[in-house]
C-alpha positions in Angstrom: -161.9 88.4 82.5 -162.2 90.1 85.8 -159.2 89.1 87.9 -159.8 91.2 91.0 -162.3 91.4 93.8 -163.6 94.6 95.4 -162.9 94.5 99.1 -164.7 97.8 99.9 -166.9 100.0 97.9 -165.5 103.4 96.7 -165.7 106.2 99.2 -164.1 109.1 97.3 -166.8 111.5 96.0 -166.0 112.6 92.4 -169.3 114.3 91.4 -172.4 115.6 93.1 -175.7 117.2 92.1 -178.7 118.6 93.9 -182.1 118.2 92.2 -185.8 117.2 93.0 -185.4 113.6 92.0 -187.8 111.5 94.1 -190.7 113.9 93.5 -191.4 117.4 92.3 -191.1 118.8 95.8 -188.2 116.7 97.0 -184.7 118.0 97.7 -182.3 115.2 96.9 -178.5 115.0 96.6 -177.0 112.6 94.1 -173.4 111.6 94.7 -171.1 109.7 92.3 -168.1 107.8 93.7 -166.4 106.7 90.5 -168.7 103.6 89.8 -171.1 104.0 92.7 -174.2 106.1 92.6 -175.8 107.2 95.8 -179.1 109.1 96.4 -179.6 111.1 99.6 -182.4 113.0 101.1 -181.9 115.9 103.5 -183.2 116.0 107.1 -183.0 119.0 109.4 -182.6 118.2 113.1 -181.9 120.3 116.2 -178.4 119.6 117.4 -175.6 121.0 119.5 -173.7 122.7 116.7 -170.4 122.9 118.6 -170.5 119.3 119.6 -171.2 118.3 116.0 -168.3 120.4 114.6 -165.9 119.1 117.3 -166.8 115.5 116.5 -166.3 116.0 112.8 -163.2 118.2 112.8 -161.2 117.5 116.0 -161.2 113.8 115.3 -158.4 114.4 112.8 -157.1 117.8 113.8 -157.7 118.4 117.5 -156.3 121.9 117.5 -158.7 123.3 114.9 -161.2 125.2 117.0 -159.4 126.6 120.0 -161.8 128.5 122.3 -165.4 127.8 121.4 -166.2 131.5 121.2 -163.6 132.1 118.5 -165.1 129.7 115.9 -168.2 131.7 115.0 -170.2 128.7 116.1 -172.6 128.7 119.0 -171.3 127.5 122.3 -172.0 124.2 124.0 -175.7 123.9 125.0 -176.9 126.1 122.1 -179.0 124.1 119.6 -179.5 125.1 116.0 -180.9 123.4 112.8 -178.4 121.0 111.4 -178.8 119.3 108.0 -178.1 115.6 107.9 -177.8 113.2 104.9 -180.1 110.2 104.8 -179.2 107.5 102.3 -182.2 106.4 100.1 -180.5 104.0 97.7 -177.2 103.2 96.1 -176.4 101.5 92.8 -173.2 100.0 91.3 -172.7 101.3 87.7 -170.9 99.7 84.8 -168.4 102.4 84.1 -166.6 105.4 85.6 -168.8 108.5 86.0 -167.4 111.6 84.5 -170.3 114.1 84.9 -173.8 114.5 86.4 -176.5 116.8 85.2 -180.2 117.5 85.9 -182.8 117.6 83.1 -186.4 118.7 83.4 -188.6 116.5 81.3 -192.1 117.1 80.1 -193.4 114.0 81.9 -191.6 111.8 84.4 -192.8 109.0 86.6 -192.1 110.7 89.8 -192.9 114.2 88.8 -189.4 115.3 89.6 -186.4 115.9 87.3 -184.3 113.3 85.5 -180.6 112.6 85.9 -178.2 112.5 83.0 -175.0 110.5 83.7 -171.9 110.5 81.4 -169.3 107.8 81.5 -165.7 107.7 80.4 -166.2 105.9 77.1 -168.5 108.5 75.4 -171.7 107.0 76.9 -174.7 108.9 78.2 -177.5 107.4 80.4 -180.8 109.2 81.1 -182.2 108.0 84.4 -185.4 108.8 86.4 -186.9 107.7 89.6 -189.7 105.1 89.5 -191.9 105.4 92.7 -193.7 102.1 92.0 -190.4 100.1 92.1 -188.8 102.6 94.5 -185.7 102.5 92.4 -184.1 104.2 89.5 -185.3 103.5 85.9 -183.1 104.0 82.8 -185.0 105.9 80.1 -182.3 105.7 77.4 -178.6 104.9 76.8 -176.6 106.8 74.1 -173.3 105.6 72.8 -171.0 107.8 70.7 -167.9 105.5 70.6 -167.5 105.0 66.8 -164.6 104.6 64.5 -165.5 107.6 62.3 -165.1 109.9 65.3 -161.4 109.0 65.5 -159.3 111.7 63.8 -155.7 111.2 62.8 -153.9 108.0 63.8 -151.8 109.7 66.4 -154.7 111.2 68.3 -155.3 109.5 71.7 -158.2 107.1 72.1 -161.6 108.2 73.4 -161.0 106.8 76.9 -157.7 108.6 77.2 -159.4 112.0 76.6 -161.3 114.0 79.2 -165.0 113.9 78.6 -167.5 116.1 80.3 -171.2 117.0 80.1 -173.1 120.2 80.2 -176.9 120.8 80.0 -178.7 123.9 79.0 -180.3 125.7 82.0 -183.7 125.4 80.4 -183.2 121.6 79.7 -183.4 122.2 75.9 -180.4 120.1 75.1 -177.3 118.5 76.5 -173.7 118.6 75.1 -171.1 115.8 75.7 -167.6 116.7 74.8 -165.6 113.5 74.1 -162.5 112.6 72.2 -160.1 115.3 71.1 -162.6 117.7 69.7 -166.0 116.1 69.2 -169.4 117.3 70.6 -172.5 115.2 70.9 -175.8 117.2 71.1 -178.8 115.5 72.7 -182.0 117.7 72.3 -185.0 117.3 74.7 -188.6 117.9 73.9 -190.0 121.0 75.5 -193.4 122.8 75.4 -193.2 125.3 72.5 -190.0 124.0 71.0 -190.5 126.1 67.8 -191.5 129.3 69.5 -190.0 131.0 72.5 -192.9 132.4 74.4 -190.9 134.1 77.2 -189.8 137.0 74.9 -193.1 137.6 73.1 -194.0 141.3 73.1 -197.3 142.3 71.5 -195.9 145.8 70.6 -192.8 144.5 68.9 -194.1 141.3 67.4 -197.0 140.8 65.0 -199.5 138.2 65.6 -199.4 136.1 68.8 -197.3 132.9 68.2 -200.1 130.7 69.7 -202.5 131.9 67.0 -200.0 131.1 64.2 -199.2 127.8 65.7 -202.8 126.7 66.0 -203.5 127.8 62.4 -200.5 125.8 61.2 -201.7 122.7 63.1 -205.1 123.0 61.4 -203.5 123.1 58.0 -201.0 120.3 58.6 -203.4 118.0 60.5 -202.6 116.0 63.6 -198.9 115.2 64.3 -197.4 112.2 66.0 -196.9 112.6 69.7 -193.3 112.1 70.8 -192.8 108.7 72.5 -189.5 109.7 74.1 -188.5 112.8 76.0 -185.6 113.4 73.8 -184.9 113.9 70.1 -182.4 112.4 67.7 -178.9 113.2 68.8 -176.1 114.2 66.5 -172.3 114.6 66.6 -170.4 117.8 65.6 -166.8 118.5 65.2 -165.8 121.5 67.3 -163.8 122.8 64.3 -167.1 122.9 62.4 -168.5 125.3 65.0 -165.4 127.5 64.9 -162.1 126.8 63.2 -160.3 128.4 66.2 -161.4 125.6 68.6 -158.4 123.5 67.9 -157.4 122.8 71.5 -160.6 122.9 73.6 -160.1 123.3 77.4 -163.6 123.5 78.8 -167.2 124.0 77.8 -170.4 125.0 79.7 -173.9 126.3 78.8 -174.7 129.8 79.9 -177.7 131.5 81.5 -180.0 134.3 80.1 -179.9 133.4 76.4 -182.9 132.9 74.1 -181.4 129.9 72.3 -179.1 127.2 73.8 -175.8 129.0 74.1 -172.5 127.8 75.5 -169.1 129.2 76.1 -165.9 127.4 75.1 -162.4 128.0 76.4 -159.8 127.0 73.8 -156.6 127.9 72.0 -155.2 127.6 68.5 -151.8 126.5 69.7 -150.8 124.2 72.5 -150.1 126.0 75.8 -147.0 125.3 77.9 -145.4 126.8 80.9 -141.9 126.3 79.4 -142.9 128.4 76.4 -144.2 131.5 78.2 -141.5 133.6 76.7 -143.0 132.8 73.2 -146.6 131.8 73.9 -148.0 133.8 76.8 -151.7 134.6 76.4 -152.9 131.8 74.1 -156.4 131.1 75.2 -159.7 132.5 73.8 -163.2 132.5 75.2 -165.9 132.0 72.5 -169.7 132.2 73.0 -171.6 130.0 70.5 -175.4 129.7 70.1 -177.0 126.5 68.7 -179.9 126.1 66.3 -181.2 122.6 67.1 -183.6 122.4 64.2 -181.0 123.3 61.5 -178.1 121.7 63.4 -176.2 125.0 62.9 -174.3 127.4 65.2 -173.4 131.0 65.4 -170.5 132.7 67.2 -171.8 135.6 69.2 -168.6 137.0 70.7 -165.0 136.1 71.3 -162.5 137.3 73.9 -158.9 136.7 72.9 -155.4 136.8 74.5 -156.5 135.3 77.8 -154.0 133.8 80.3 -152.7 130.4 79.3 -153.5 128.7 82.7 -157.3 129.2 82.6 -158.9 125.8 83.0 -162.6 126.1 83.9 -165.8 128.0 82.9 -168.3 128.8 85.7 -171.7 130.2 84.4 -173.3 132.7 86.8 -176.9 133.3 87.5 -178.4 136.7 88.1 -177.9 139.0 89.8 -174.3 138.6 88.7 -174.7 137.1 85.3 -172.0 136.4 82.7 -169.2 133.9 83.1 -166.3 133.4 85.5 -163.1 132.0 84.1 -160.8 130.2 86.7 -157.1 130.0 86.3 -154.3 128.8 88.5 -153.2 132.4 89.2 -156.2 134.6 88.4 -160.0 134.9 88.2 -161.6 136.7 85.2 -165.3 137.7 84.8 -166.8 138.1 81.3 -170.2 139.6 80.9 -172.7 139.1 78.0 -171.1 142.0 76.0 -167.6 140.7 76.3 -166.4 143.2 79.0 -163.8 141.6 81.3 -162.7 142.2 84.9 -160.1 140.1 86.6 -157.8 139.8 89.6 -154.4 138.2 90.1 -154.3 136.3 93.4 -150.6 135.6 93.6 -147.2 136.9 92.3 -147.3 134.6 89.2 -150.5 136.2 88.0 -148.8 139.4 86.9 -145.6 137.9 85.6 -147.2 135.1 83.5 -149.7 137.3 81.5 -150.1 140.6 79.9 -153.9 140.6 80.5 -155.1 143.5 82.6 -155.8 142.3 86.1 -156.3 143.9 89.5 -153.4 143.3 91.8 -154.3 141.1 94.8 -151.0 139.1 94.8 -150.7 139.7 98.5 -153.3 136.9 99.0 -150.9 134.2 97.7 -153.6 131.9 96.7 -153.2 128.8 94.5 -156.3 128.1 92.5 -155.3 124.8 90.7 -158.1 122.3 91.2 -160.3 124.8 93.1 -164.1 124.7 93.0 -166.4 127.7 92.8 -170.1 127.8 93.8 -172.5 130.6 94.2 -173.5 131.4 97.7 -177.3 130.9 97.3 -179.4 131.0 94.1 -179.8 134.7 94.3 -176.5 135.6 96.0 -174.1 138.1 94.6 -171.0 136.4 96.0 -169.2 133.1 95.4 -167.6 130.6 97.6 -164.1 129.6 96.6 -162.9 126.2 97.8 -159.1 125.8 97.2 -157.0 122.7 96.8 -155.5 123.0 100.3 -158.9 123.2 102.0 -158.9 127.0 102.5 -162.1 129.0 101.9 -162.4 132.3 100.1 -165.1 134.7 99.1 -165.3 136.3 95.6 -167.2 139.6 95.6 -168.3 141.8 92.7 -168.7 145.5 92.3 -172.0 145.9 90.3 -173.0 149.2 88.7 -176.5 148.9 87.4 -176.6 145.9 85.1 -172.8 145.4 84.6 -169.9 144.2 86.7 -167.2 146.8 87.1 -164.8 144.9 89.3 -164.2 141.9 91.5 -162.2 141.1 94.6 -161.2 138.0 96.5 -160.8 137.7 100.2 -159.9 134.8 102.6 -162.2 133.4 105.2 -160.4 133.7 108.6 -159.7 130.5 110.5 -161.8 131.7 113.4 -164.8 131.8 111.1 -164.3 128.3 109.8 -162.0 129.2 106.9 -160.2 125.9 107.5 -163.3 123.7 108.0 -162.5 121.7 104.9 -159.4 119.6 105.4 -158.2 118.9 101.8 -158.9 119.7 98.1 -162.6 119.5 96.9 -163.7 117.6 93.8 -167.2 119.1 93.5 -169.7 121.3 95.3 -173.5 121.5 95.1 -175.9 124.0 96.7 -178.5 122.0 98.6 -180.5 124.7 100.3 -180.4 128.1 101.9 -177.1 128.4 103.6 -176.2 124.8 102.9 -173.7 123.3 100.5 -172.4 119.8 99.9 -168.7 119.6 99.2 -167.3 116.4 97.8 -163.7 115.4 97.9 -161.4 112.5 96.8 -158.8 113.3 99.4 -160.8 113.9 102.6 -164.3 113.3 104.1 -167.1 114.9 102.0 -169.1 117.4 104.2 -172.3 119.3 104.3 -171.1 122.9 104.8 -173.3 125.5 106.3 -172.9 129.2 106.8 -174.5 132.2 108.3 -173.9 135.9 107.8 -173.8 138.7 110.3 -174.2 142.1 108.7 -175.2 145.5 110.0 -179.0 145.8 109.5 -178.7 149.5 109.0 -176.5 149.0 106.0 -178.6 146.2 104.4 -182.1 147.4 105.0 -183.6 150.4 103.3 -186.9 152.0 104.1 -189.9 151.2 102.0 -190.0 154.7 100.6 -186.4 154.6 99.4 -186.9 151.2 97.8 -190.0 152.4 95.9 -188.2 155.5 94.7 -185.2 153.5 93.6 -187.3 151.0 91.7 -189.2 153.7 89.9 -185.9 155.4 88.8 -184.4 152.1 87.8 -187.5 151.1 85.8 -187.4 154.4 83.9 -183.7 154.1 83.1 -184.1 150.6 81.9 -186.9 151.6 79.5 -184.7 154.4 78.1 -181.8 152.1 77.6 -183.4 149.4 75.5 -181.0 148.2 72.8 -181.5 145.9 69.9 -178.8 143.6 71.4 -181.1 142.8 74.3 -183.0 140.5 72.0 -180.1 138.0 72.5 -181.1 137.4 76.1 -184.1 135.9 77.7 -186.7 138.2 79.3 -187.7 136.1 82.3 -189.7 138.3 84.7 -187.9 136.8 87.8 -184.5 137.6 86.4 -185.6 141.2 85.5 -187.0 141.7 88.9 -183.8 140.5 90.5 -181.8 142.8 88.4 -184.0 145.8 89.2 -183.7 145.3 92.9 -179.9 144.9 92.8 -178.3 148.0 94.4 -175.1 149.5 93.3 -172.5 148.3 95.8 -168.8 148.8 96.5 -166.3 146.1 97.0 -167.2 144.0 100.1 -164.7 144.7 102.8 -166.0 142.6 105.7 -163.6 139.9 106.8 -165.9 138.3 109.3 -169.3 138.4 107.6 -169.5 134.7 106.7 -169.2 132.0 109.4 -168.9 128.4 108.3 -169.5 125.1 110.2 -169.9 121.5 109.3 -173.3 119.8 109.5 -172.6 116.3 108.4 -169.9 114.2 106.6 -169.4 111.1 104.4 -166.4 109.0 105.4 -163.6 108.7 102.8 -160.8 106.2 103.1 -158.9 107.3 100.0 -156.5 107.9 98.5 -154.7 104.8 99.8 -151.0 105.2 99.1 -149.5 102.4 101.1 -150.9 99.1 102.5 -149.6 96.7 105.1 -151.0 93.4 106.2 -150.4 92.0 109.7 -151.8 90.9 113.0 -152.7 93.5 115.6 -151.6 93.1 119.3 -153.6 90.5 121.1 -156.6 91.9 122.9 -158.0 90.6 126.2 -160.5 87.8 125.5 -162.9 89.3 128.0 -163.0 92.6 126.0 -163.7 91.1 122.6 -167.2 90.0 122.0 -166.5 88.7 118.4 -163.0 87.8 117.1 -161.7 87.1 113.7 -160.3 83.6 113.3 -157.5 84.8 111.0 -156.6 87.8 113.2 -155.3 89.7 110.1 -155.9 93.4 109.5 -155.1 95.8 106.7 -153.4 99.1 107.7 -153.4 101.8 105.0 -152.3 105.4 104.8 -155.3 107.4 103.6 -156.1 111.1 102.9 -153.9 114.0 102.0 -152.6 117.0 103.8 -154.5 117.8 107.0 -156.9 114.9 106.2 -154.2 112.3 106.2 -154.2 109.5 108.6 -154.1 105.7 109.2 -157.1 103.5 108.5 -157.6 99.9 109.7 -159.7 97.4 107.7 -161.0 94.2 109.4 -162.9 91.3 107.9 -165.8 91.8 110.3 -167.1 94.1 113.0 -165.4 93.4 116.3 -167.3 95.1 119.1 -165.5 95.7 122.4 -167.1 95.4 125.8 -167.1 98.7 127.6 -169.0 97.4 130.6 -170.3 94.0 131.7 -173.4 93.3 133.8 -174.2 89.7 134.6 -177.9 88.9 134.2 -178.4 85.1 134.2 -181.1 83.2 132.3 -182.2 86.1 130.1 -184.6 85.1 127.3 -185.6 88.5 125.9 -184.4 92.0 126.2 -185.8 95.5 125.3 -184.4 99.0 125.5 -186.5 102.1 125.3 -185.9 105.9 125.1 -188.2 108.1 127.2 -188.5 111.7 126.5 -190.2 113.4 129.5 -191.0 112.8 133.1 -194.3 113.3 134.7 -193.5 116.9 135.5 -192.7 117.6 131.8 -188.9 117.9 132.1 -186.9 116.5 129.2 -184.5 113.6 129.8 -180.9 114.4 129.0 -180.2 110.8 127.9 -183.0 110.7 125.4 -182.3 114.2 124.0 -179.0 112.8 122.7 -180.9 109.9 120.9 -179.9 107.3 123.5 -182.0 104.6 125.2 -182.2 105.0 129.0 -184.2 102.0 130.2 -183.7 98.3 129.7 -186.2 95.6 130.5 -185.3 91.9 130.6 -187.4 88.7 130.8 -185.8 85.8 132.6 -186.7 82.1 133.0 -185.1 80.1 135.8 -186.5 76.6 136.7 -190.0 77.5 135.8 -189.9 80.9 137.5 -190.5 83.8 135.2 -189.5 87.3 136.2 -189.0 90.8 134.6 -186.4 93.3 135.6 -186.0 97.0 134.7 -182.6 98.6 134.5 -181.6 102.3 134.2 -179.0 103.1 131.6 -177.0 106.1 132.6 -173.5 107.5 132.3 -172.7 105.8 135.6 -173.5 102.3 134.2 -176.4 99.8 134.3 -178.4 99.9 137.5 -181.5 98.0 138.5 -184.5 100.2 139.1 -185.5 100.2 142.8 -188.4 101.7 144.8 -190.9 101.9 141.9 -194.1 100.2 141.1 -192.4 98.0 138.5 -193.1 94.4 139.8 -190.4 91.9 138.9 -192.6 89.0 140.1 -195.5 89.9 137.7 -194.2 87.3 135.2 -192.4 87.2 131.9 -192.6 90.2 129.7 -193.9 89.6 126.2 -193.2 93.0 124.7 -192.3 96.6 125.7 -193.0 99.9 123.9 -193.6 103.6 124.4 -196.5 105.9 124.0 -197.1 109.6 123.7 -193.7 110.4 122.2 -191.9 108.4 124.8 -193.5 109.8 127.9 -195.2 106.4 128.8 -193.7 102.9 128.9 -196.0 100.0 128.0 -195.3 96.5 129.4 -197.3 93.6 127.9 -197.6 90.6 130.2 -199.3 87.2 129.6 -202.5 88.3 131.2 -202.0 92.0 131.9 -201.1 95.3 130.3 -199.2 97.8 132.3 -198.4 101.4 131.5 -195.8 103.3 133.6 -194.8 106.9 133.9 -191.4 107.3 132.4 -190.0 109.6 135.0 -190.6 107.4 138.1 -191.8 104.1 136.6 -195.1 104.4 138.5 -198.0 102.4 137.2 -200.5 104.4 135.3 -203.2 102.0 134.2 -203.7 98.2 134.2 -205.8 96.0 131.9 -206.4 92.5 133.1 -208.0 89.4 131.8 -206.3 89.2 128.4 -204.5 86.2 126.9 -201.9 88.0 124.9 -199.4 86.7 122.3 -197.3 88.6 119.8 -196.5 88.3 116.1 -195.2 90.6 113.4 -197.9 92.8 111.9 -197.8 92.1 108.2 -199.2 94.2 105.4 -202.3 92.0 105.4 -202.8 92.5 109.1 -202.4 96.3 108.6 -205.1 96.3 105.9 -207.4 94.4 108.2 -206.6 96.8 111.0 -207.4 99.8 108.8 -210.8 98.2 107.9 -211.6 97.5 111.5 -210.6 101.0 112.6 -212.8 102.6 109.9 -215.8 102.2 112.2 -214.0 103.3 115.3 -215.4 106.1 117.5 -214.9 109.6 116.2 -213.1 110.6 119.4 -210.6 107.8 118.8 -209.9 109.0 115.2 -209.2 112.4 116.5 -206.7 111.0 119.0 -203.0 111.1 118.2 -203.2 108.0 116.1 -202.2 104.4 116.4 -199.1 104.2 118.5 -198.7 100.4 119.0 -200.2 97.5 117.2 -200.4 93.9 118.6 -202.1 90.8 117.5 -204.0 89.2 120.4 -205.0 85.5 120.3 -208.1 84.4 122.2 -208.7 80.8 121.3 -208.6 80.4 117.6 -209.5 84.0 116.8 -207.1 86.9 116.3 -207.8 90.4 117.4 -206.0 93.7 116.9 -205.3 95.7 120.0 -204.8 99.4 119.3 -203.3 101.8 121.8 -204.2 105.5 121.6 -203.6 108.5 123.8 -206.7 110.6 124.4 -206.4 113.5 126.9 -203.5 111.9 128.7 -205.4 108.7 129.2 -204.8 105.3 127.6 -207.5 104.0 125.3 -207.4 100.3 124.4 -209.4 99.3 121.4 -209.8 95.6 120.5 -211.0 94.9 117.0 -211.5 91.6 115.3 -209.4 91.0 112.2 
């Protein structure tokens, strides 16, 4: 029985994912807030970047920026592209989300990718977007909560264990770790499942696989077409994969392998800080490849005696490649051959392990609960978001095809190094120079960055690049090894590796500059709640008041994101200014963009309305009045051709991107210049009424416009639709702009 009521939906972001969900070309962000799933699209607008950052950051920490010139963000008045989040849909889920992953299916309704959601009780749900219903559609639900998966009686229940999901980069299968040490494998149908075509070489292989496959099909006859995008799932014990995986810590699929391959961080004995004098380096990193047809596995390599406090595996794309292991005191990189490079980022890193690490203890970083994300899909550096909100950059020293070292450096506060206020929970790359950072302790933000580097150091001449590419291609042909067959031969990855120059450790401290583009409000975590009545407000200021007068006051956030949040039962707008206009029957506000001389209006550039038109009735007298909405207040427009005695206004709209104001009267249509409200054109002799334009009306309008003049069709399109009643017949009045003139087309519907 449900014995509680949800007062407010969850606001803390636990998981996020970027994928083309609504269509194949879309760029969407999916956010999970425990049991709430939200789908966003991204919109780029021009905005004053400093004003945006001030609004988002100084609201909780006024002293963040200091001088505008020291932030690395453009000054006031400078406009730059800013990414905004637009909510498409949200859904309440029956369960707590533990992971999100993207899957590329052979055929989906929207043409985009599917979403795989895992829940706490060993449950998977495969979801896609249905454009016909404009909603999500569940493809399948997979449950793995069975009694036979329970081990010894003293093992914790499934819901008490941490479960997480990982998907192969080529969408060949997904792995759900649940319970103490169980792994559920869900394979997906892909073109050429039995044969890997990417690594086919006519010189090394015999007959082309396509020929063999077609011959086999002729012998076997027609096969049944798969009705589902996935195959039969199966559950494995991690001890069956490798007996050393007794205490698994984390698991993730890796890039650049022919078959589905994942890395596992585990130990044979339980790790403990209090037993460091006896058990110091207890963890091992094992790479295991799967054979989905035989349901078998093979261990490719194992790296032993790793520091005990490692807690996460971060697979890296090219040009870096390999895997990054994150610990509380150190960062370790492991390449495909098992070569390791690491760095200790505080004093405990050297004293708590015997593993060889570069000494960067002077940084004094604490990496517990940090999040690491690659700076761009083809970037060779990583962004490190720490639990206290600080930002760091992880750089690599790359010699040829291998990593020979890594280093960590802080992002200065002047460059936005403290842009994030508290610990992150997730991070997703949503575009070039854009990243979404979710948090359970602060507002989730869209974080953007730019880089300022010396062009002389970055750019090489065309001649030098051609020469280097020829030398690298020759060296790579001479260094072909049989072990390379383990890795995929994608042409794009090889090209990225060939063009990667040998670089030293990055030493710039001001190369990246970060700023916040947008944010999602978060009111958690709530640690204390108080219920009471606020001080009485003046009755003249409150437009709507709550009868009970009670409010909830909670302490929310953590660290620099902490504050007080007030919850009310309803919105209570406060009157900032009052202007008495008696007997008002209807009211319109419009935003105009340009005056007659082409100058932009400051009020409209900020997205605000700047004119208000009212229609009044007083003892049979009908009037219309125009007001100017400015920073100084509401003022009636004087000395213009706007005639208040023309009668009641039926409707008001704008034309030509807000440069013309249209006033519809009972028997007259007037268009005004937005700069001076001077009359532009008048159409008399119409009996005009208004009604909503329904879908049926629009279809009739489209039919009536199909025979319109070619010059009308080449105009800027229909900008205003009205239904005009003349007797018992209805007509559609279509306004168009053609060569700065108003064209009125009246068509019967």
